[in-house]
N, C-alpha and C positions, 0 to 999 in steps of 0.2 A: 754257561755262556762266557765267552771271553770278555775281558775288560773293554776292548775296543767296541764290541757289539753293544755293551751296556751304555757306553758313551754315545754311540750313534742313536740308540733308542731314546735316551734322555734328551739329546739335542732335538730330535724330531718332536718329542712331546712338548718341549718348551717353545718350539717354533709355532706349533698349533695353538698353544696357549696364548702366545703373544699376538698372533693374528686375530684370535677370538676376542681378546681384550681390546685391540684397536678398533675392530668392527663395532663392538658394543659401545665403546666410548664415543665414536663418531655418531652412531645412531642415536644414542641418548642425548648427545650434545645438540643434535638437530631438533629432537623432541623438546628439550628443555627451553631452547631459545625461540622455538616456534610456538609451543603451547606450554608456557611455564606453569599454568595451573593444573595441567594434566600429567605432568612428568616430575622427575626428581633430578637434582643436580648431578651432572656426570661425574663429579669427584667422588661420589659414593661408590663408584666402580673400583676405586683403589682398595677398598676393603675386601680381603679374600673371601669372607663369608658371602658377601653379595655376589661376587664373581662366580662362586661355586653354585649358588642357588639358581643362576640363570639357566644352565643346562638341565638342572634337576626339575625345573618348572615343567618341562615337557615329558617327564617320566610318568608312567602309569603303573598302578598296582598290578602285579601278576595274578590275574584272576584264575589261572589254572590251579592254584593252590587252595582255592576256596570251593566249598561244596556247591553242587548244582541243585536248584530248587526243582522238584519234580512237577511236571505239568499234569493236571488232572482233567481238564476239559478245554474246549475252544469253541468260540462263536465267530462265524465268518459273515461279514456284511455282504448283502447283494451288490453294494456299491463300492466294494473294496478296490475294484479295478479303475474306478473313476477318480480322477484327480481334480477335486474341487474343494474350495475352502469350506463349503457347507457340509462336506462329508465327515470331517473330523469327529472322532468320538471324544467329546469334551467332558463327558460325565458318565459315571456308573454309580448305581445305588442299590443297597440291600434293604429289604423291609426289616423292621425291628426284630421279628422272630426268625428271620432268615428263610422264609418260605417263598419269597419272590425276589427276582433279580431284574433290574431295569437297566437298559443301556441305549444311548443315542447312537444309532447306527448310520446316520447320514441322511441327507435329503429331507430333513425335517421329520423323520420317523423315530419313534421311541418304541422299542420292543420290550414286552414284559413276559418273563418266563417263570415257571415254577421251578423251585430248586429243591433237590433231594439232599438234605443235610446228612443223611446216613451214608450215602455213597459219594457225596461231594460232586454231584453232577447235575446238569440240567435234566429235567424230566422230559424224555423224548417219546414220541409216538413209536409204535412198533414198526412203522414203515421207514422210520428214519435210521439210517446206518451211517450217514456221512455228517460232516460238520454243519451243513446247511439244514436248518431245522424247520419243522412245521411251526408256523407262527402261533403262539399261545394267545397273545393279544397285541394289537398294534394301535398306537396312538398317532394319528396324523396331525401334526402340529401346524403344518402349512408354512413353516419358516424354519430357519436354522435354530437348532437347540443348543443351549449353552450350559444348562444346569438341571439337575434332578434332585428330588428329595422326597422320601416317604414320610407320611405322618405317623404318629403313634398308633398302636393297634386299636381297632374299634372295640367298643364295650362288648362283653360276651353275650349279653341279652339283646343286642341291637339287631334288628331285622334289616336285611339288605334291600332297601327300597330304591326303586329306580326314580331318578330325577331327570327331568327334561334338560337338554343341553342348549336350549334356545335362549335362555335367560342369561344375559351377561352379568347382571347384578341381582341375583335371586335373593329372596328373603326367607328366613326361617328354615335354613338348611342345617340339619344337625350333623355336622361333620364327624361327630364321635361315632356315628353309625357306619362309617365307611373307612376303609383303608384308602387314603388319598395319596395320589402321586402329584407333586407340584413340579411343573416344568417351566423353566425360564427360557424365553425365546429372544430373538434378535430385535424385535420391535420394542422391548421394554416391558412386555406383558408377562404375567404369570398365569399359566393355565393349570387348573385344578381338575384332575380326572379321578373318576371312581374306578379303582382297580378291579372290583368285582364284576361290573357290567360294562366297563369301557366307555361310560358316558362322561361328557364334559360337564362338570358341575358349575363352574363359573370362571370368570377372568378377573384378575387383579391388575388394575391399570393405573399406575402413578409414576413409574420410572420413565425418564425421557430417553434413556439409552438402553442397550442390551443388558439383560440380567445374567451376570456371570456366576452367581452362587446363591444357593438356597439351603436352609436348614430349619428343621422343626425343633422346638424346645422338647427335650426328652422327658419332661416332667408331666406330660399329658395335658398341658394347658392349652393346646391347639394354637400356640403362638408360632408364627412363621416369620423368619427373618430373610431378607433378600438384599444382596449387594449388587451394585450396578456400575457401569462405566460412567454414570453421571456423578459419581463421587459421594453417593448417599447409601445408607442402609435403612431399610424400612421394616417396621414391625407390623404384622398383620394378625388380627385376632379372628380365627375361623369360628369361634363361638359367637362372634358378632357379625356373622354373615361375611366374613373376610374383610371387614373394614380396616383401614390403616389406622393405627393408634399412635405411632410416633415415628419421627425421622431423625436419624443420627447422621451428622455431617462429618466427613473427613476434613482435616485441617486445610488442605490445599486442593480440595476437590479431587483427591487421588482416586484413580480407578481401583475399585475393590475387587480383588481376584478371588478371595475366599472368606467365608464367615462361618463360625461354629459356636454353638452353645456349649457351655460346660455341662457335664452329665447331670448336675443338679439344677441347671438353668439359672445359676447364680450370676454367671458371667457370660459375656459375649465377646469373642475375639474376632478380629478382622485384620486382614493383611492386604497390601496392594502395592501400587507403584511407588517409586521414590522412597523405598525402604520402610514403608508404612507397616507397623505392627501395633495395634491398639487393643486394649481390653476395657470394656465398660461393665459397670455393675448393673445387673438387670433388676434394679429396684428404683422406682421413681425417686429423684429426677434423672436417672440414667447417667450417673457421673462417670467420668473417665477414671478407671482404676490404675492403669499403667500405660505408658507409651514405651515400648521396648526398643532399644537401640543396640545394634550389633551387626546387622547385615549391611552389605555394601552395594546391593542392587535390588531390583524389584523383588518383593516377597509374594509368592504366587500360591502358597498352600499352607494350611495350618490344621492342627488337630489336637484336641485335649486327650490326656490320658484318662483311663476309665475311672480313676479316683478323683479326677477334676483338679489336680494340683500341679500338673505339668502341662506345658504347651510346647508342641513341636512345630517349627516353622521351616519351610523350604524356600530357597531363594535362587535367583539366577547367578548369585555369586559362588555357586558350586557347593554350598554348605547347607546342612540342616542343623538348626540350633534348638536345643531342649532348654526351656526356661522354667524357673520356679516362679509361678505367677504371684505367689504371696510377696516375695521380695523383689520381683521384677528383674532378676539377674539370670545370666546364662549359666547353666550347669554343665553342659557338654556340647561339643561340636562334632558332627559327623561329616567328614570331608569326602567329596566325590572326585577330587583332583589332588594328587600328591606331588609336592606339598601344596597346601592351600595357597591360592594366588594372593598377592598383596593387593591393597585397595585399588591401586592404579590399574591392575589387570583384571579386577573382579568383574568388570562389565564386558570383557572381551572373550571369555571362554565359552563361546556359543555352543560348542559340542559337549559341554558339561553342565548345561542348565539343568537344575533340579526342578521337575515339573509338579511333583505331588508327593505328599507324605501322609501316612496314616498309622495309628496305633492299633495293636491287636487287642482282643477282648481282655486279656489278663494284664496288659500293659508291659509285658516283658519283651515284646518284639515291635519293631518299627519297620514299615515297608516304604520304600522310596522308588521313584521312577526318574531317570535322567536321560538327557539327549545323547549320551554316549552309547546307547543301545543296551543298557543293563537295568534290570530290576534287582534291587538289593533288599535283603531281609537282615536287619541288624538285631543282634541279641543284646538287649540293654543290661542284662545281668553280667555280661562279659566286659572286661576292660580293654579288649582288643580294639584297635582303630579300623579294623577291616570288617566287612559284613560277614555274617555266618554262612549265608548262601546267596547265590545270584542266579539269574536267568537272562538269556539274551532275548530282548524284545526291540524290534525296530520301531522308531517313532512313537514311543510310549508317551501318553499325555496325562493319564489319571490312574489312580489306584484306590482300592478300598478293601479292607478286611471284612469277611463275613462276620455276622454277630457271634458265631461260635469261635472265631479266630483261627479256624482250620484252613481257610482258603483266602488267598489274595487275588482279587480280580484286577486286571490291568487292561485299560482301554487304550487303543492306538489311534493314530491320525487317520489310518485307512478305514476306521470304523469297526475293527475286529476287537475281540476280547479274549485274553488268555487267562486261564485259571491255574494257580500254583498252590500246592499244599504247603502249609507251614508247620513246623514242629510245635508241639504243645508242651513247653517246658514248665514244670511246676515251679512257681515262684519260691525263692529261698526265704528262710525266716528273716534274714537281714532285709530283703526287699519288702516283706510284709510289715516289718517294724518301721521302715522308712515311710511307707504309705500311711501308717497310723499317725506318725509324728507330723507328716506334712498336712494331713487332714485336720489334726488338732490345731496346728498353727493357723491354718486357713479359717477354721471356725472362730478362733480367737480374734481374727481381724474384724469380725462382725459384732463383737461384744461392745457395749457402750463403754466409753473411756472418759474419765473426767478431764483428761488432757486434750481430748479431741475437740475440734471445732465443728464437727459434723452434727447436723441437726436431724438426722434420719430417725433417731429414736425418740424425739420429742413429739408431743401432740402439736398439730398445726397452729394452735393459739399461742404456743410457747416458742415455736421455731419452725422454719421451713426453708428449703432451697429449691428454687425453680431452675430447671435445666435450660439454659440459654446457649444456643450454638455460638461459639466464638467466631468473631470476624476481626482481623487485624486492620488497623489503619495503614494506609499506604504512604501518606505524605505527612508533612508537619502541621497541617491545618484541618484534616478531614476526620477528626475523632467523632464528630457528630454524625457524619455519613456512615462511618463504621458501626456506630451504635444503632443507626436506623437499619442497617443490614442485619444486625443481630435480632432486632425486633421482628423484622419480616421473616427471618428464618424461624424464630420462635413461634410465629403464627403460621408456619408452613406456606409462606408466600414467596414469590420469586423476587430476588434482590439483584438480578443481573444487570438491570438498567439503572441502578442508583448512581453509579459513577460515569455513566454515559449520557443517555437521553434525559434522565431525571435531573442531573446536575446542570445540563445545558438549559433545561426548562426553568429551573430555579433562578438562574442568572446571578448566583451569589459568588461566582469566581472562587477565590481562596479565603473567603470570610463567611463562615457558616454560623448563623444565629439560631436560637431555639425556635423562632417563628418560622424559619426555613424548614426545620425538622417537622413541625406541626403541619406545614403545607405539604411536605413529602408524605406524611401519614395519610392525609386526605386524598392525595393522588393515588395511593394504593388501597383506598377504601378501608382504612384501619380506624376504628373508633378510638378517639383520643380526647383529652381535655388538658389545655395548657393553662397553668397557673403561674402568675408573675406579679411582682409588686410594682413594676414599672411598665406602663403601656407605651412602648416606643423606645427611643434611645435617650439615655441620660447624657445631657450635654457635658457633664463633668468628666465623662469618660475620655474626652478628647485630650485631657491632660495625662492620661495613663499611657505608658509606653506600649502596653499590650494592644491598645486600640488605635493609637495616634496615626499609624502608617496608612490606614484605610478608613479613617473615621468619617470623613466628609461624604464619601461615596456610600458607605454603609448607612449613615444617618438618613439620607434621602430615601433609599430603597426600603429599609426596615420600617421607618415611620409609615410609608405608604402601605406596606403589608399589614401593619396593625390597624390602619384606618379601614382597609378593605377586608378585614379578617372575617366578618360575618358573611359578606358577599361570597368569599372564597370557600366557605364551609368550615372554617377553623373554629373549634370550640375554645373560647378564650375567656378568662376570668382574672380580674385584678384582686389578688388577696395573698396573704401569707399562709403557708400550709405547715401544720404541726406534725411532729414525728408520728404521733398516734394515728393520724389519718393515712400516712404512708404505710404503716404496718397493717392497717385494716385493708388497704388496697392490695397489698401483697398476699394477705390471708385469703382473698378471693381468687387467687391464682393468676393475678395480673402483675405486670412489670411496669417500670417507668424509666424514663431518661432524665437524668439529673445533671445540671451544670454546677460544677464545684470548683473551688480554688485548689488546684492540685499541689500547690506549694506547701500546703499544710496537711494534706492527706497522706497517711502511711498505712500500708497493708500489714496486718499482724501476721499473715501467713508467709511473707517473704523472709528468706533466711539471710538476706544481706541488706545493708542500709540503702536507702533510696539515693541513687546517683543520677546526675544529669545525663550521663551517657547511656543509662540503662532504662530507668523508669521515666525520665523526663527528656528523652532524646528528641521529642518533637518540639520542645520549647527551649532548647539550648542549654546553657549552663545552669547549675543549681543556684537559684536565687530566691530571695525571700518575698519579693513583691508578687502581685496577683498573676496567676497563670490559669486562665480558663480552660476547662477540660470537661468533656461529656463522659459519663459512665452510665451503665445500665444496672439499675438496682433490682435484685432478683431474690432477696431472701433476708431473713433475720433470725436471731437467736436471743430471746428475752432473758434466758437463764444467764448467758454470758455477756449479754448486752452488746451484741455484734450486729453489724449490717453486712450483708453479702452483696457483692457487685461484680460485674464484668468490666474489665478495663481494656479498651481497644488498643492501648499502647503497651500492654504487658507482654512479657516474653514467654511465660510458662502456660498461657492459654487456659488457665484454670480459674475457678471462682476465687476472688479476693475477699478479704474481710477487714473491717476496721471497727473501732468502738462507736457506739451510737452517739456518744458525746462529740467525738472528733468529726463524725459525719455531719452532725448538725452545725458544727462550726464551719466546716468546709463549704457547705451549701448555702450558708447565710453570710459569707464574707462579701465585702463590698466589691462589686463587679459582677456578681452572679445574678443579681435581681431576684434571687431565690426562685429561679426558673425551674419548674417541674413539668414534665410532659407525661401525663398519665396515659397508659396504654391498656385497652380493654380487649379481651379475647372475643367477646360477642359484639 
């Protein structure tokens, strides 16, 4: 090529580059000045690396160079041609032994088929030659289906007894006799069906919104966990006729999209909207083990590795992250958009939303479904950033490996299911060694440690921690209301009216006294006992800066409440309470609300000094005079002489601790009146 032609080509290239730069600069200037929190300064475009990354953002991986996953079977829904929200196949499930496959095919129906593990196909009748099959078993749920889960296998000597489906709360059902299919529906109910005879065994009814996810504990304990749009996870014990045993709350009432037990049922993982990824210990009092941060958008699916030490999470930010649950850190990211979008764009890549993720039986493969029309199978033994094999599936919503790991089932929005065979690669020695090391580290996390403040290994008389759902205070004056919400959640009662109609009924405005909290407990039918050394308001408090701004109005109302306490049903007693009585109250499984001087209280678990802008943000600057504050006392450790409590003004939302001596000083300081509000479960 002549020199003149080279010059013309370069001139044209720089003209295009200049116009592209000007367009991007003007566009991002508009975004920055219109929405400064959602954009980045336009001067960043001056850096060449940023300019080059803009066109690369729209590039895709060339999937022609990647292997194609072979399809081995296909199920077509009768409602595939109908376009309705209730048609979507939101869940597929395999029985633990791989003999059954269930899918929600639309219109409130769940089909149950027998699966041939030898040929990797649905068992069809001789008359069937097409994809539309003769129904093996149909469960008519009567409303939209959102989630499915099989129970553990029935006991070998159990007889298949038929149970009537007319009892919504039956008694004495031995669920270990049946292979049970749990179905979560739109009304918030969970239907339990007998897979052998197709009868409805019972209904579990406590969620207020639709049930998005279900999972049985794999240890054979017949514990079922359910996650819902109401922001809660509930544990159900089928050995106790399906009664609910515990409720776990997400921090901000996040919608729970997926929940999974670890293989040994030691942990429970849940993910949801607002980047929620949490792991709980499945040992009372069900403490939070980790809160994993790394995704930039809603997290919609999660799954544990077969050894129980890795967790894979899929998000709308186009990524799958594999976590080490012992350390709570990300080990690897699998991107579905090349290059991965920056946080500002992570919520806008609608065509690359990752919908589902699942581990294979050996833990060497990972299956994912995304909105770009591809199913991906990732070889975790490889260091490649690309999947090992793919398949094209339109509108995929969910996926799940068979128990043998040979087949990946993919459910679609049209209600159809595609089955793809997966390679069975023998794990390398390096992979097996890593599994052993991770298991050992995870087991060591449960060993008692002299430096730990945990009281799980102590007998109840020496120490215990009661699991109290955290509720943060909203303003500078409402720590008592927040503590009341924690108490109501602890008792599985509704606290949604505390800040609205209840606060208006109390007429306490922005000054909450302990007598108000006692009245609030009475309003919610909570058995309580209020102990104080001062019946009414101490007139000397008018001289204290903490009370003086609203003392006159408070004095009149609070004194009237004390006078009418018996008439209003408040259990009230004038006396001082010793620490031994508090410990005895906690030993019985009860909690209490305590008024303390927060200027002298210090949490031994915090890794930084108490600062006015952090731990005392509701009271202004760090000062030494009295600062009244309510806390919920929920445990103790006699060996280490610690008191455990929940602080509504804390930032890490976990149980705090302080020495018993300091706790006694803080609760008996002048200004507290030694107020204690004992709460009883019964």
